[in-house]
Residue frames as qw, qx, qy, qz and C-alpha x, y, z in Angstrom:
[[0.000, 0.888, 0.460, 0.000, 0.00, 0.00, 0.00],
 [0.383, 0.356, -0.019, 0.852, 1.37, 3.40, -0.98],
 [0.315, -0.768, -0.474, 0.293, 0.91, 6.17, 1.60],
 [0.253, 0.498, 0.033, 0.829, 0.97, 9.95, 1.25],
 [0.353, -0.651, -0.524, 0.421, 0.74, 12.20, 4.31],
 [0.147, 0.693, 0.144, 0.691, -0.18, 15.89, 4.12],
 [0.484, -0.519, -0.432, 0.557, 1.05, 17.84, 7.16],
 [0.140, 0.827, 0.184, 0.513, 1.01, 21.57, 7.85],
 [0.366, 0.203, -0.436, 0.796, 2.82, 24.16, 9.97],
 [0.195, 0.078, 0.448, -0.869, -0.46, 25.42, 11.44],
 [0.337, 0.491, 0.783, -0.180, -4.22, 24.83, 11.41],
 [0.376, 0.829, 0.301, -0.284, -6.08, 26.26, 8.43],
 [0.238, -0.611, 0.478, 0.584, -2.92, 26.36, 6.34],
 [0.574, 0.498, -0.348, -0.549, -4.36, 24.48, 3.33],
 [0.274, -0.248, 0.929, 0.024, -3.78, 20.78, 4.03],
 [0.571, 0.389, 0.682, -0.239, -7.25, 19.74, 2.91],
 [0.492, 0.781, -0.057, -0.380, -7.02, 21.84, -0.25],
 [0.106, 0.595, -0.764, -0.224, -3.71, 20.20, -1.19],
 [0.402, -0.001, 0.908, -0.115, -5.23, 16.80, -0.42],
 [0.608, 0.594, 0.370, -0.376, -8.16, 17.59, -2.73],
 [0.380, 0.755, -0.404, -0.351, -5.79, 18.47, -5.54],
 [0.072, -0.408, 0.906, 0.089, -3.82, 15.23, -5.14],
 [0.528, 0.198, 0.783, -0.263, -6.94, 13.06, -4.96],
 [0.600, 0.670, 0.048, -0.435, -7.88, 14.39, -8.38],
 [0.453, 0.637, -0.605, -0.152, -4.78, 12.60, -9.71],
 [0.097, -0.277, 0.929, -0.224, -4.94, 9.44, -7.58],
 [0.657, -0.075, -0.456, -0.595, -7.57, 7.10, -8.97],
 [0.812, -0.252, -0.504, -0.151, -9.30, 4.94, -6.39],
 [0.342, 0.225, -0.626, 0.664, -7.25, 6.09, -3.38],
 [0.485, -0.691, -0.534, 0.038, -8.73, 6.14, 0.10],
 [0.123, 0.608, -0.223, 0.752, -8.35, 9.16, 2.37],
 [0.612, -0.535, -0.536, 0.227, -8.12, 9.60, 6.13],
 [0.051, -0.791, 0.183, -0.582, -7.87, 12.42, 8.62],
 [0.687, -0.186, -0.573, 0.407, -5.83, 11.83, 11.78],
 [0.213, -0.759, 0.088, -0.609, -6.54, 13.89, 14.89],
 [0.660, -0.147, -0.615, 0.405, -4.91, 13.50, 18.30],
 [0.339, -0.322, -0.472, 0.748, -5.40, 15.06, 21.76],
 [0.081, 0.571, 0.287, -0.765, -6.46, 18.74, 21.55],
 [0.140, 0.163, -0.575, -0.790, -7.13, 18.44, 17.80],
 [0.104, -0.347, -0.924, -0.126, -10.20, 16.29, 18.54],
 [0.294, -0.403, -0.151, -0.854, -13.43, 18.33, 18.48],
 [0.341, -0.138, 0.651, -0.664, -15.54, 18.17, 21.64],
 [0.789, 0.155, 0.002, -0.594, -18.37, 16.59, 19.64],
 [0.791, 0.308, -0.523, -0.081, -16.13, 13.66, 18.70],
 [0.047, -0.519, 0.732, -0.439, -14.47, 13.15, 22.09],
 [0.756, -0.162, 0.424, -0.472, -17.17, 10.71, 23.31],
 [0.876, 0.351, -0.293, -0.156, -16.15, 8.28, 20.54],
 [0.357, 0.519, -0.706, 0.323, -12.89, 7.70, 22.37],
 [0.810, -0.520, -0.132, -0.236, -14.34, 6.94, 25.81],
 [0.635, -0.647, 0.413, 0.084, -11.66, 4.86, 27.55],
 [0.890, 0.280, 0.229, 0.279, -10.16, 3.52, 24.33],
 [0.467, -0.457, 0.256, 0.712, -6.83, 4.73, 23.03],
 [0.043, 0.196, -0.489, -0.849, -8.25, 5.41, 19.58],
 [0.562, 0.482, 0.578, -0.344, -11.45, 5.39, 17.52],
 [0.140, -0.112, 0.668, 0.722, -11.61, 4.77, 13.77],
 [0.420, 0.542, 0.490, -0.538, -14.73, 6.25, 12.19],
 [0.357, 0.270, 0.686, 0.573, -16.06, 5.85, 8.68],
 [0.210, 0.378, 0.040, -0.901, -17.53, 8.83, 6.87],
 [0.229, -0.453, 0.120, -0.853, -20.43, 9.55, 6.84],
 [0.692, -0.369, -0.586, -0.206, -22.04, 6.64, 8.75],
 [0.691, -0.421, -0.433, 0.398, -19.95, 7.03, 11.92],
 [0.356, -0.017, -0.115, 0.927, -18.51, 10.55, 11.70],
 [0.135, 0.787, 0.488, -0.352, -21.78, 12.27, 10.89],
 [0.433, 0.865, 0.155, 0.198, -21.84, 15.33, 8.62],
 [0.552, -0.571, 0.192, 0.577, -18.39, 16.80, 8.10],
 [0.436, 0.869, -0.007, -0.233, -17.71, 19.48, 5.49],
 [0.035, -0.727, 0.646, 0.228, -13.97, 18.76, 5.19],
 [0.471, -0.083, 0.874, 0.084, -14.44, 15.01, 4.77],
 [0.599, 0.639, 0.444, -0.190, -17.17, 15.69, 2.22],
 [0.256, 0.857, -0.325, -0.308, -14.60, 17.67, 0.24],
 [0.238, -0.443, 0.843, 0.192, -12.29, 14.63, 0.11],
 [0.565, 0.314, 0.761, -0.056, -15.12, 12.46, -1.22],
 [0.472, 0.827, 0.172, -0.253, -16.01, 15.08, -3.83],
 [0.045, 0.784, -0.542, -0.299, -12.34, 15.22, -4.85],
 [0.712, 0.364, -0.549, -0.243, -12.40, 11.51, -5.70],
 [0.177, -0.381, 0.847, -0.326, -11.56, 9.52, -2.55],
 [0.505, -0.087, -0.805, -0.297, -12.86, 5.94, -2.76],
 [0.627, -0.594, -0.503, 0.011, -13.58, 5.99, 0.98],
 [0.077, 0.649, -0.304, 0.693, -12.89, 8.35, 3.87],
 [0.710, -0.451, -0.507, 0.189, -12.14, 7.68, 7.53],
 [0.115, -0.819, 0.278, -0.489, -11.25, 9.72, 10.61],
 [0.734, -0.110, -0.560, 0.368, -8.80, 8.41, 13.19],
 [0.333, -0.818, 0.142, -0.447, -9.16, 9.95, 16.64],
 [0.825, -0.012, -0.468, 0.316, -6.41, 8.98, 19.06],
 [0.518, -0.840, 0.156, 0.056, -4.92, 9.62, 22.44],
 [0.179, 0.766, -0.616, -0.043, -1.09, 9.75, 22.22],
 [0.446, -0.318, 0.826, -0.132, -0.92, 6.31, 23.84],
 [0.704, 0.313, 0.621, -0.141, -3.23, 4.87, 21.19],
 [0.360, 0.747, -0.251, -0.500, -1.82, 6.55, 18.10],
 [0.014, 0.412, -0.866, -0.284, 0.38, 3.66, 16.91],
 [0.309, 0.215, 0.920, -0.107, -2.38, 1.08, 17.35],
 [0.432, 0.679, 0.334, -0.490, -4.86, 3.42, 15.67],
 [0.273, 0.663, -0.487, -0.498, -2.62, 3.86, 12.63],
 [0.101, -0.162, 0.970, 0.152, -2.25, 0.10, 12.36],
 [0.376, 0.455, 0.753, -0.292, -6.03, -0.28, 12.49],
 [0.372, 0.732, -0.033, -0.569, -6.38, 2.42, 9.83],
 [0.142, 0.481, -0.761, -0.412, -4.00, 0.56, 7.51],
 [0.192, 0.076, 0.978, -0.032, -5.86, -2.72, 8.12],
 [0.409, 0.560, 0.522, -0.496, -9.16, -1.04, 7.21],
 [0.338, 0.609, -0.366, -0.617, -8.03, -0.25, 3.67],
 [0.937, 0.236, 0.178, -0.185, -9.08, -2.97, 1.17],
 [0.725, -0.206, 0.489, 0.439, -6.34, -5.18, -0.28],
 [0.517, 0.364, 0.443, 0.636, -4.58, -3.40, -3.13],
 [0.014, -0.943, -0.295, -0.152, -5.76, 0.00, -1.93],
 [0.494, 0.213, -0.187, 0.822, -3.66, 3.09, -1.27],
 [0.353, -0.772, -0.482, 0.220, -4.04, 5.80, 1.35],
 [0.221, 0.541, -0.061, 0.809, -3.74, 9.60, 1.52],
 [0.482, -0.574, -0.549, 0.369, -3.61, 10.89, 5.11],
 [0.054, 0.737, 0.009, 0.674, -4.27, 14.48, 6.22],
 [0.627, -0.760, -0.026, -0.169, -2.83, 15.36, 9.62],
 [0.140, 0.743, -0.597, 0.270, 0.53, 15.89, 11.31],
 [0.672, -0.433, 0.509, -0.319, -0.10, 13.24, 13.97],
 [0.970, 0.239, -0.005, -0.052, 0.31, 10.41, 11.48],
 [0.597, 0.610, -0.392, 0.343, 4.00, 11.27, 11.03],
 [0.367, -0.676, 0.498, -0.400, 4.60, 11.23, 14.79],
 [0.716, -0.242, 0.621, -0.207, 4.16, 7.44, 14.81],
 [0.813, 0.294, 0.488, 0.119, 4.56, 6.23, 11.21],
 [0.245, -0.358, 0.491, 0.756, 6.39, 6.78, 7.94],
 [0.622, 0.648, 0.271, -0.345, 4.94, 7.76, 4.58],
 [0.723, 0.252, 0.405, 0.499, 6.16, 7.05, 1.07],
 [0.238, 0.499, 0.162, 0.817, 5.62, 10.76, 0.46],
 [0.305, -0.660, -0.489, 0.483, 5.38, 13.36, 3.25],
 [0.207, 0.611, 0.255, 0.720, 4.24, 16.88, 2.29],
 [0.281, -0.500, -0.440, 0.691, 4.51, 19.92, 4.57],
 [0.153, 0.765, 0.439, 0.446, 2.18, 22.82, 3.75],
 [0.347, -0.340, -0.208, 0.849, 3.37, 26.36, 4.53],
 [0.046, -0.128, -0.281, -0.950, 1.66, 29.72, 4.00],
 [0.453, 0.690, 0.252, 0.505, -0.30, 31.64, 2.91],
 [0.274, -0.947, -0.013, 0.165, 1.35, 35.01, 3.41],
 [0.245, 0.856, -0.455, 0.030, 4.82, 36.47, 2.99],
 [0.778, 0.225, -0.558, 0.181, 7.66, 33.92, 2.95],
 [0.393, 0.136, -0.673, 0.612, 8.45, 32.75, 6.45],
 [0.399, -0.397, 0.117, -0.819, 5.42, 34.34, 8.11],
 [0.834, -0.333, 0.029, -0.440, 4.39, 32.38, 11.16],
 [0.823, 0.199, -0.509, 0.153, 7.27, 29.93, 11.10],
 [0.139, 0.427, -0.606, 0.656, 8.81, 31.33, 14.26],
 [0.569, -0.234, 0.379, -0.691, 5.64, 30.27, 16.09],
 [0.758, 0.102, -0.587, -0.263, 5.66, 26.68, 14.85],
 [0.778, -0.514, 0.236, -0.275, 5.12, 24.26, 17.71],
 [0.222, -0.554, 0.800, 0.055, 7.94, 21.89, 18.68],
 [0.695, 0.132, 0.696, -0.123, 5.76, 18.92, 17.67],
 [0.665, 0.731, 0.105, -0.108, 5.70, 20.29, 14.12],
 [0.104, 0.835, -0.534, -0.080, 9.40, 21.07, 14.02],
 [0.561, -0.327, 0.760, -0.013, 10.16, 17.47, 14.93],
 [0.778, 0.412, 0.469, -0.066, 8.60, 16.39, 11.63],
 [0.288, 0.851, -0.258, -0.354, 10.81, 18.53, 9.38],
 [0.170, -0.498, 0.816, 0.242, 13.36, 15.75, 8.85],
 [0.501, 0.210, 0.839, -0.024, 10.62, 13.46, 7.50],
 [0.463, 0.732, 0.216, -0.451, 9.37, 15.87, 4.85],
 [0.625, 0.125, 0.570, 0.519, 10.00, 15.10, 1.17],
 [0.193, 0.506, 0.432, 0.721, 8.10, 17.99, -0.43],
 [0.083, -0.455, -0.392, 0.795, 7.40, 21.48, 0.92],
 [0.154, 0.603, 0.618, 0.480, 4.40, 23.30, -0.53],
 [0.015, -0.189, -0.195, 0.962, 3.87, 27.04, -0.33],
 [0.102, 0.585, 0.797, 0.108, 0.05, 27.09, -0.42],
 [0.082, -0.189, 0.007, 0.979, -0.66, 30.53, -1.84],
 [0.318, 0.667, 0.622, -0.259, -3.83, 32.36, -2.73],
 [0.290, 0.897, -0.054, -0.330, -2.25, 34.81, -5.14],
 [0.729, 0.617, -0.254, 0.152, 0.68, 35.00, -7.51],
 [0.840, -0.130, -0.248, 0.465, 4.17, 33.89, -6.36],
 [0.342, 0.396, -0.138, 0.841, 5.65, 37.40, -6.45],
 [0.401, -0.628, -0.049, -0.665, 2.87, 38.69, -4.19],
 [0.875, -0.451, -0.151, -0.083, 3.44, 35.89, -1.68],
 [0.169, -0.819, 0.543, -0.067, 7.21, 36.31, -1.52],
 [0.986, -0.027, 0.157, -0.049, 7.70, 32.70, -2.60],
 [0.677, 0.634, -0.306, 0.212, 10.96, 33.27, -4.43],
 [0.089, 0.585, -0.652, 0.475, 12.79, 33.36, -1.09],
 [0.854, -0.341, -0.120, -0.375, 10.85, 30.50, 0.48],
 [0.900, -0.064, -0.326, 0.281, 13.74, 28.09, 1.20],
 [0.378, 0.374, -0.329, 0.780, 16.03, 30.93, 2.26],
 [0.434, -0.548, 0.086, -0.710, 13.35, 32.21, 4.63],
 [0.919, -0.305, -0.236, -0.085, 13.17, 28.79, 6.26],
 [0.745, 0.116, -0.330, 0.568, 16.91, 28.89, 6.86],
 [0.087, 0.497, -0.203, 0.839, 16.90, 32.45, 8.22],
 [0.594, -0.497, 0.057, -0.629, 14.21, 31.59, 10.75],
 [0.408, -0.475, 0.721, -0.296, 16.11, 28.66, 12.20],
 [0.890, 0.148, 0.371, -0.222, 14.95, 25.81, 9.99],
 [0.195, 0.686, -0.617, -0.332, 18.18, 25.35, 8.03],
 [0.334, -0.159, 0.928, 0.026, 17.96, 21.56, 8.43],
 [0.607, 0.505, 0.540, -0.290, 14.75, 21.64, 6.39],
 [0.474, 0.808, -0.192, -0.293, 16.56, 23.13, 3.39],
 [0.511, -0.362, 0.734, 0.263, 18.38, 20.23, 1.76],
 [0.296, 0.326, -0.664, -0.605, 18.80, 18.71, -1.66],
 [0.002, 0.132, 0.990, -0.041, 16.71, 15.81, -0.36],
 [0.210, 0.604, 0.622, -0.451, 13.57, 17.97, -0.27],
 [0.218, 0.431, 0.525, 0.701, 11.57, 19.69, -3.01],
 [0.007, 0.467, 0.357, -0.809, 10.07, 23.17, -2.66],
 [0.122, 0.403, 0.700, 0.577, 6.99, 24.17, -4.64],
 [0.236, 0.197, 0.197, -0.931, 4.65, 27.13, -4.92],
 [0.068, -0.336, -0.881, -0.327, 1.08, 25.91, -5.47],
 [0.375, 0.029, 0.199, -0.905, -2.26, 27.71, -5.45],
 [0.087, 0.123, 0.985, 0.078, -4.42, 24.57, -5.21],
 [0.234, 0.613, 0.658, -0.370, -7.67, 26.49, -5.06],
 [0.206, 0.697, -0.123, -0.675, -6.96, 28.72, -8.06],
 [0.815, 0.462, 0.348, 0.015, -7.94, 27.59, -11.55],
 [0.616, 0.746, -0.085, 0.237, -5.08, 27.61, -14.02],
 [0.481, -0.806, 0.331, 0.097, -2.36, 27.65, -11.35],
 [0.616, 0.651, -0.443, 0.011, 1.01, 27.18, -13.04],
 [0.163, -0.589, 0.739, -0.283, 2.65, 25.60, -9.98],
 [0.880, -0.069, 0.307, -0.356, 0.57, 22.40, -10.09],
 [0.852, 0.449, -0.268, -0.039, 2.48, 20.72, -12.90],
 [0.323, 0.570, -0.657, 0.373, 5.88, 20.84, -11.17],
 [0.479, -0.356, 0.590, -0.544, 4.36, 19.76, -7.85],
 [0.924, 0.105, 0.167, -0.327, 2.54, 16.79, -9.38],
 [0.723, 0.517, -0.442, 0.116, 5.71, 15.78, -11.20],
 [0.003, -0.532, 0.703, -0.472, 7.55, 15.82, -7.86],
 [0.737, -0.153, 0.442, -0.488, 4.83, 13.62, -6.36],
 [0.921, 0.331, -0.128, -0.159, 5.08, 11.18, -9.26],
 [0.503, 0.577, -0.583, 0.273, 8.86, 11.01, -8.96],
 [0.266, -0.458, 0.665, -0.527, 8.82, 10.53, -5.19],
 [0.871, -0.020, 0.278, -0.405, 6.29, 7.70, -5.45],
 [0.837, 0.442, -0.322, 0.018, 8.47, 5.99, -8.02],
 [0.255, 0.576, -0.653, 0.420, 11.56, 6.33, -5.84],
 [0.534, -0.364, 0.532, -0.547, 9.76, 5.13, -2.71],
 [0.912, 0.082, 0.313, -0.253, 8.69, 1.96, -4.46],
 [0.395, -0.419, 0.694, 0.432, 11.97, 1.49, -6.36],
 [0.581, 0.515, 0.614, 0.140, 10.20, 1.84, -9.67],
 [0.094, -0.602, 0.187, 0.770, 12.13, 4.67, -11.30],
 [0.218, 0.330, -0.537, -0.745, 10.61, 5.58, -14.65],
 [0.073, 0.171, 0.979, 0.086, 7.99, 2.84, -14.40],
 [0.413, -0.084, -0.215, -0.881, 4.75, 3.91, -16.05],
 [0.596, -0.223, -0.744, -0.203, 3.30, 0.52, -15.14],
 [0.342, -0.245, -0.674, 0.607, 3.82, 1.22, -11.43],
 [0.141, 0.112, 0.135, -0.974, 2.12, 4.59, -11.70],
 [0.524, -0.122, -0.528, -0.657, -0.77, 2.96, -13.56],
 [0.547, -0.236, -0.799, 0.081, -1.18, 0.33, -10.86],
 [0.240, -0.345, -0.572, 0.704, -1.37, 2.83, -8.01],
 [0.124, 0.787, 0.604, 0.031, -3.79, 5.00, -9.96],
 [0.216, -0.628, 0.030, 0.747, -1.64, 8.11, -10.48],
 [0.536, 0.741, 0.381, 0.137, -2.85, 10.12, -13.46],
 [0.517, -0.066, 0.148, 0.841, -0.14, 12.07, -15.27]]
């Protein structure tokens, strides 16, 4: 099973929008949202009770949820929410993987997944706003993930010049995140919610390449066909 995780430096940064864009190019993939501790809404807290985690299917068990509905509309074959206490996160992720049908693949939205598991492709969403804005306030739990990130996405709402994207990697370094700026990571400006965005092509090519590398299938169109990635 191939796994993509979409993380973000802060709430409301554009993780779901990036996930929607990717699902439009991932035929038949399943999607999941992972929430832990204070990320769990009060309305969902009773699902946990004394258990370490709760795995809920949308919409039968989650109830109405606008963000999960967006993932379905984007093309997800099925959508789940994993709610977990820190002590139950590893077991919850294992249960999530077991819930995906044989031969299926999974796109996960949520930082917590990367605290306890690895992904074939890990994306960190930054922005919107001027390059570097808000990074100084990134929580330690987010900073710990930087070494796991394969692709950084500047999720912008306007043109690159207006967002200050051209200094994006340098801004990361100046604000104390020099370890995040390496040749092992890709940096992309994407406006996933804007029709005709020119940054999508390069980002999707980076996703395709990373999936090939993760599965040791460099240049294999057959592999991409089997996991449902549309060029």
